[in-house]
N, C-alpha and C positions, 0 to 999 in steps of 0.2 A: 485363700488361707494356705500358708506354707508351714513347714516344720521350723523354719527360722534359723539361719546361720547367724554368725555374729554380726555381719553387715546388715542383714535383713531385720535383725531383732530391734534395732534402734529405729524410732519413728522417722520417716522421711519428711523433709520440709513440705512436700506437696501432698502429704497424706490428709485424709479427711479429719476434721476436728470434731466431728459429731461422736457422741458416745455410742459404743456398740451395744447390741442387745444383751450381750453377756454382762457388760458393765452395769446396765440398768437392772438386770436380774440380781447382780451382786448387791446393788443398793437396797433392793427390796428385803434382802436378808437382814439388814440392819434395822428394819422397822420394829421387829420384835424386841431387839435389844434396847432401843430407845424407849419403847413403851414400858418394858420391864423396869428400867431405871426409874422412870417417872412413878410407876406404881409402888416400887420399893420405898421411894422417898415419901410418897403419900401415906402408905400404910405404916411406915416406921414411926413417924411423928416424933423423931428425936434428932438432935443435931449430929450425934455420932453416926447414926444410920445414914443420914443425909450425906455426911462427909465421905463415908465409905462408898456409897452408891455413886457419888460424883467422881471419886477416884477411879472406880471401875469404868465409868463413862469416859473419862479421859483416855483410858487404855483403848476402849472400843473406838473412840474417835481417831486415835493415832493409827490404828490399823487401817481404817478407811482412808485417812489422809495420805499415809505413805503409799497405799495401793493406788490412789488417784495420781500421785506423782509418778509412780511406776508406769502406769498406762499412758501417761502424757509423754514420758521420755522414750518409752519403748512402744512398739507397734502392738496394740491389743488384738490384732488379727492373726498374729503369729501363735502357733500352738504352744510354745513354752510359756508365753504370757497368759494365754488362756488357762493353762494348767495352774499357773500361780493364782489367777482369779478364782478358779474352782476350789483350790485348797484353802485359800483365804476365806471364801464364802463358807466352807464347811467349818473352819475355825470360828467364824463369826457366829454360826449357829451354836457351836459348842459353848462359846463365851456367854451367849444369850441364855442358853439353857442352864448354865452354871451360875448365873448371877445371884439368884436367891441363896444358893448354898454357899457361895463365896462370902456373902455378907454375914451368913449365920455361922461361919467358922469351918467350912469344908472347901478349902481353896484350890486343891490340886487340879481338879478338872478344868477350872477356869485358867489356871496358869499354863497347863499343857495346851489348851485350845488357843490361848493367846500367843504363846511362844512359837509353836510349831509352824504356823504360816510364815512368820518372819525368817525362821531358819530355812524352810523350804525355798522361799523366794531367793535368799542369798545363795544357797547351794546351786539352784538352777542358773541364776544369772552369772555368778562367778564361774561356774563350770563351763557354760557355753561360750562366754566371752573369752575365757582363758584359752579354750581349745582353738578358737579362731583368732586369738591374739588381737582382739579388738581393743581400741583405746578406752572404751567405756568400762573395761574391766576394773580400773582403779576406782571409778565411781561406785560400782556395785560392791567392791571389796570394803570401801569405807562404811557403807550402810550395813553390810554383813557384820563387820567388826563390832560396831556399837550395839547392834541388836543382840549379838552374842554376849557382850558384857552385861547388858540389862537382863537378858534371858536367864543368866545364872542366878541373879537376885530373885527373879520371879519364881523360878523352880525351888531355890533354896528356901524362900519364904513360905512356900506351900508345903515343904517337907519337914521343917522344924516343928517340934512339939509346942504345945501351949499357945497356939495361935499368935505367934509374934509376927505374922506376915504383913501386917499393915505398914509398919515402918520400912521394911525391906521393899515392899511393893511401891511405896511412895518414893524411895530412893531409886528404884528401877525406872519409874516414870520420869523422875527428875533427870536421870542420865539421858533418857531418850529425848526429852524436850530440850535440854540444854545442849546436847551434842548436835542436834539439828540446827539450833540457833547459831551455834559456833561453826556450822558447815562441816561437821563430821571430821574433826582433826584426828588423823590416824597415824600411828608410828610408821615411818618410812614413806608415807604417801602424802602427808600434809592434809590440807583442807580442800573441799570441793571448790574449784575456781568459780568466781562470781559470774563469769560469762556463761557458765552452764545454766545458771538460773534464768538468764535472759533468753534461753532457747525454748522456754515454755510456750505453749500454744494457747489459742482460745479454748481448746478442749478442757484445760484445767479449770478455767473460770466457769465454764458451763457445768462441770462436774460439781463444783462447790455449790452452785445455785441449786442443782438437782437435790443435793443432800439436805440443804436447808429446807427445801419444800417438803421433803419427807419428815423432817423434824417438826415442822409446823403442823403437818397432818396429825402428828401425835397429840397435839393439843385437843383435838376433837375425838381422836380414836380412843384415848383413855377414858374420857367421860362417857363415850358411847358404850363402852364395855360395862361401865358402872351402872348407867341408867337402864340398860337392857335387863338387868336383874333386880331393878327396884320399881317402886310404884311411880307413876307419872304425876306426882303432886305438882301443884302450880309453882311452888318455890323451887322445886327440883328442875322443872322445865325451864324456869327463868335462869337458873345457873347454867344449864346446858346451852341455852341460846346465847348467854353471855360468853361462854367459852368459844362458841362458833364465831361470834363477832370479833372476839379478841384475836382468834387465829387469822381472820381476814385483815384486821388492822396491822398485825405484825407482818403479814405477807406484803401489804402495801409499803410498809416501812423498809422492808428488805429490798424489794424489787425497784423501788424508786431510784431511777438513774443507775441501776446496777448494770444495765447493758453497756454503759461506757467503760466498765472495767475490762470488758472483752476486747476493746480496741485501744489498749494502752500502748505507749511506746515500748520498745524492747527493754529499756532501762527500768521503767516503772513496772513493766510486766514481771521482770526479775524480782523487784522488791515485793510485788504482790504475791509471788510464789513463796517467798520466804516468810511473809507476815500472815498470809491467809490461814495457816493452821492454828495460829494463836488467837487472832482476832475472831475467827469463826468459832473457836472453842467457847469464847465468852458469849457470843451470840447464841450458840446452841445450848449452853448451860441455862441461859435465860429461857429458851423455849422449853427445856425439860422441866424447869421449876414452874413455869406457867401451867404446863400440863399436869404436874403433880397438884398444884393448887386447884385447878379445875376439877380434878378427881375428888379432892376433899369437899369442894362446894356441892357437887352432885351427890356425894355420899351423905353430907349433912348440911343442907342449905340454910337451916335456921339455927337459932341459939347464938351463943357467943362464939368468937373465933379465936382459937389458940394462937399464941404468938408465932409458933412454928409455921402455921398455915398462913398467917399474915405476911411473914417474910417471903414465903413462896409466891404468894399472889402479887405482892408489891415489888419484891426484889427481882423476880423474873423479868418483867418489862424493863426495869432499869438496866439489867445486864444485857438484854437484847439490844436496846437502843445504844448503849455505850459501846458494845462490840462493833456494831455497824458504823457508828460515828468515828471510832478510832481507825478503822480500816479506811474510811473515806479520807480522813485527815492524812494518814501516812502516804496515801497515793496522790497527794497534792490537791485534794478537793476542798481544803479548808476545814475549819471546825464548824459543824452544823449547829451553831448556837441556838437556832430557832427550835431545834429538837431538844437539846439538853436543858434549856431553861424551864421546860415543863416537868422535868424529873423531880425537882425539889418538892413539887406538890405531893408526890407519893410519900416523900419523907415527912411532910406535915401531917398526912393522913395516918401514918403508922402509929403514933401514940394513942390515937382514938380508936383505931380499927379493932382491937381486941374486944371492945364492947359492942361491936356491930355484928349483925348476922353475916355469915360467910358470903351469901349471895349479894349483900350490899357492898361488901369489900370488893368483890369481883366487878360489880357494876362501876364502882368508883375508879378502879384501875382501868377499865375499858374506856371510861369517859376521858381520862387523861390521855390515853392513846389516840382517841378521836381528836383531841386538841393538837397532838403532835402531827397527825396526818393533815389536819386542816392547816397547820402552819406551813407544811410543805406546799399545799395548793395556793395559799395566799402569797407565799414567797415567789412562786413561779408567776402568778398573775402580776405581782408588783414588778418583777423583772421584765416581763413582756411589755407592760405599760411604759416602763422607763426606756426600753429599746425603741418602742414605736415613737416616743417623743423625741428621740435623738434624730 
């Protein structure tokens, strides 16, 4: 571990691609944030609350995603990068703690906890790289510029009276997401060159996989917290078991051939680095909605199912599968039609589901996921048989 001059700060080509222990600790900090978003959506039972919670989740996800890109381009063993990780982890704790109050109309703590790590990261990287006149200074400056622009809207929205912060916060998020997609076009510096995205390592793909696993764990964590304070009625235990099985099915759908993403060509790896934040956002939102739906099932497994809960329980798997399928397609893996063709079944169920008990809706969604996983296995068996016949 070194203090990190400008040359040492950037990851060497021969550096280890494994996540450091500090990076793994950094991931754990986000468990609380993911769980709280799911619980807010579940307890709110309204479309407005769901929209606000998902907007905050998009901000939390962007913090993690940008930090993962930072530790892929820079050496996470260097003290300045470790300082960035620690400050960002503290900010993540702050955003998690402030989630309920931000939804209820007290947004300043969330805004400060979100903006501060981005500003600190920019100051550290630009300062060190400028002092050593490293060519990566322009890259760091582009990131810093756009997070400063969005940060103004985050803070302004939190300070203005009468709670007008949601439109401003949505605009701030739009700036961050669009500027990233446009490769951070910055006055006098232009955009990030495409060849810089092709320098990403297997480390980044591994980091995304680790975060998705944490999000999937939330599907059983949230119902566990709920059932621990409830009676262990048969229907409630059935909902809890269904949540566990759903988690395993979604895990199988995500990890299926995901290892191939880590061995892509440089060109496709660069495309993966640019697309992964967006496609994984869709996948993760699906996991968050599934967790919220599971929470509702364990809370009230019998009776009729409100439409809001039906959308969570059926829409979550759709988003998860679609996000994973789109990522596969964009990386040249083709459209996994054998998966997508099962999703309309969930659409057929939706008009009838409000009259069903919540636990039955959960079981129906799980059965569709079983069919999707089975289609993967049957497709592989058919391909192996076709290859053996050749």
